[in-house]
C-alpha positions in Angstrom: 253.0 105.9 -19.3 252.3 106.4 -15.5 254.9 106.0 -13.4 254.6 104.9 -9.9 255.9 106.1 -6.7 258.4 103.7 -5.6 258.4 103.1 -2.0 260.6 104.9 0.9 264.2 103.4 1.3 266.0 104.1 4.6 269.6 105.8 4.7 272.3 103.3 2.9 273.6 100.7 2.2 277.1 102.0 3.6 279.7 100.5 2.3 282.4 100.7 5.0 285.3 100.5 2.9 284.5 103.6 0.9 283.5 106.0 4.0 285.9 105.9 6.2 289.2 107.6 5.8 292.5 108.2 7.3 292.3 110.8 10.2 288.6 111.2 9.5 288.0 111.8 13.2 290.8 114.2 14.0 290.4 117.2 12.1 292.6 118.9 14.9 296.5 119.3 13.5 298.6 116.6 15.5 299.6 117.9 18.9 297.8 121.1 18.8 297.5 122.5 22.3 293.7 123.4 21.9 292.5 120.0 20.7 289.4 118.6 22.6 287.9 115.5 22.5 284.1 114.9 21.8 282.8 111.2 22.3 279.4 109.6 23.0 276.9 106.7 22.0 274.3 106.8 19.4 271.3 104.9 20.9 268.0 103.9 19.2 264.5 105.0 21.0 265.1 101.9 23.5 268.3 103.2 24.3 270.4 100.4 22.9 273.5 101.3 20.6 273.2 101.7 17.3 276.5 100.0 15.9 276.7 101.3 12.3 275.9 104.8 12.2 278.0 107.8 10.4 278.5 110.7 11.7 279.7 114.0 9.8 281.0 117.2 12.0 281.3 120.5 10.0 282.3 123.5 12.2 284.2 126.9 12.1 288.0 127.1 12.5 289.0 128.3 16.0 289.2 132.0 15.0 285.3 131.9 13.7 286.4 131.8 9.9 285.5 128.9 7.5 288.7 126.9 7.1 290.7 127.3 4.1 292.6 124.0 4.1 292.1 122.7 0.6 290.0 119.6 0.6 287.9 118.6 3.5 289.1 115.3 3.3 292.8 115.9 3.2 294.9 115.3 6.4 298.4 116.5 6.7 299.0 116.9 10.0 298.8 120.8 9.9 295.8 122.3 8.3 292.6 122.3 10.1 290.0 121.4 7.4 286.6 121.9 9.6 285.1 118.5 8.7 285.1 115.1 10.5 283.8 111.7 9.7 283.5 109.2 12.4 281.3 105.8 12.3 280.2 104.0 15.5 281.2 101.1 16.9 279.6 97.9 17.9 279.0 99.4 21.3 277.7 102.6 19.2 280.6 104.8 20.6 282.2 107.3 18.3 285.4 109.7 19.0 286.2 112.8 17.4 289.4 115.1 18.2 289.1 118.4 16.8 289.5 122.3 17.9 286.9 124.7 19.7 284.8 126.3 17.0 285.1 130.3 17.3 282.4 132.3 16.1 279.5 130.0 15.3 279.7 128.4 18.7 278.7 124.6 17.7 279.4 121.9 15.5 277.0 121.0 12.9 276.5 117.2 13.2 274.8 115.1 10.5 274.0 111.6 11.0 273.4 108.6 8.8 272.0 105.3 10.0 269.9 102.2 9.2 266.4 102.2 9.6 266.5 106.2 8.8 264.4 107.4 5.6 266.7 110.6 5.4 269.7 111.5 7.3 269.3 113.7 10.5 270.7 117.2 11.1 271.6 118.5 14.9 274.0 120.8 16.7 276.8 120.0 19.4 277.4 123.0 21.5 280.1 123.2 24.0 278.4 126.0 25.9 274.7 127.6 26.0 275.1 130.7 24.0 273.2 133.7 25.6 271.9 134.9 21.9 271.4 131.9 19.6 268.2 132.0 17.5 267.9 128.2 17.6 268.1 127.7 21.1 265.8 130.4 21.8 263.4 128.5 20.2 263.7 125.6 22.2 262.5 124.3 25.7 265.0 124.7 28.3 265.1 121.1 28.7 265.4 120.6 25.3 268.3 123.0 24.9 270.3 120.3 27.3 269.7 117.3 24.2 272.2 119.9 22.4 275.1 120.6 25.0 278.1 118.3 25.5 278.8 117.5 29.2 282.4 118.1 30.2 284.0 114.4 31.0 285.6 114.7 34.2 287.7 111.7 33.9 289.7 113.3 30.8 291.4 116.1 30.0 289.6 118.4 27.6 287.1 116.0 27.2 283.2 116.3 26.6 280.5 113.5 26.1 277.8 114.1 23.7 275.2 111.3 23.3 272.8 111.3 20.6 269.1 109.7 21.1 267.4 108.9 18.2 263.6 109.1 19.8 262.0 108.3 22.9 263.1 109.9 26.4 265.7 112.4 26.2 265.5 112.3 22.1 268.1 114.8 20.8 266.7 117.9 19.0 266.9 117.2 15.2 266.8 120.2 12.7 264.5 120.5 9.4 265.9 123.0 7.0 262.9 124.7 5.0 263.1 126.1 1.8 262.8 129.8 2.0 259.9 131.5 -0.1 262.0 133.0 -2.8 263.4 130.0 -5.5 266.3 132.5 -6.5 269.7 131.1 -4.1 270.0 128.4 -2.0 269.7 129.5 1.6 268.2 127.2 3.7 266.8 128.0 7.7 266.9 125.8 10.2 264.7 125.2 12.7 264.0 122.6 15.5 262.3 119.8 14.0 258.9 117.8 15.2 261.0 114.6 15.3 
């Protein structure tokens, strides 16, 4: 018996009642003085907002360590989990309240949206560090698509828009399998998309 390859499917469907969780966009402990707000709009290639995207953010804690709070979905208001999940509204806008990462100077971002055959990975930097191998591999103008801009209208706030394609397309990452079959290490490289 031969098996036919099934046609490609897009990411989803998402079941809106199952994915968001209480405090999902606020991994920073309540009232923490270093809390920063990150907000932006996910846009398609025509610059139109994507109203039903889901973003996940993974990051190091302010001291550079991997957060040790058990359960990345747990929010007790005291600990920092290093994980957030937010959805975009009808206007494509999302909002995240987190702590600036130490060590690795970026937030890893995973984006799911209708019409995408696979989820996309990118990074959000608050500043452009001097020695980052990923950034060094990118042309200077492309690096700027990974930089969150300070929002002058709000204290400790940054704007980070994600453009899926076209002019000012955000840099997305491919994760290549290493030559060895042992282990599960992946290396991030700038994608062609």
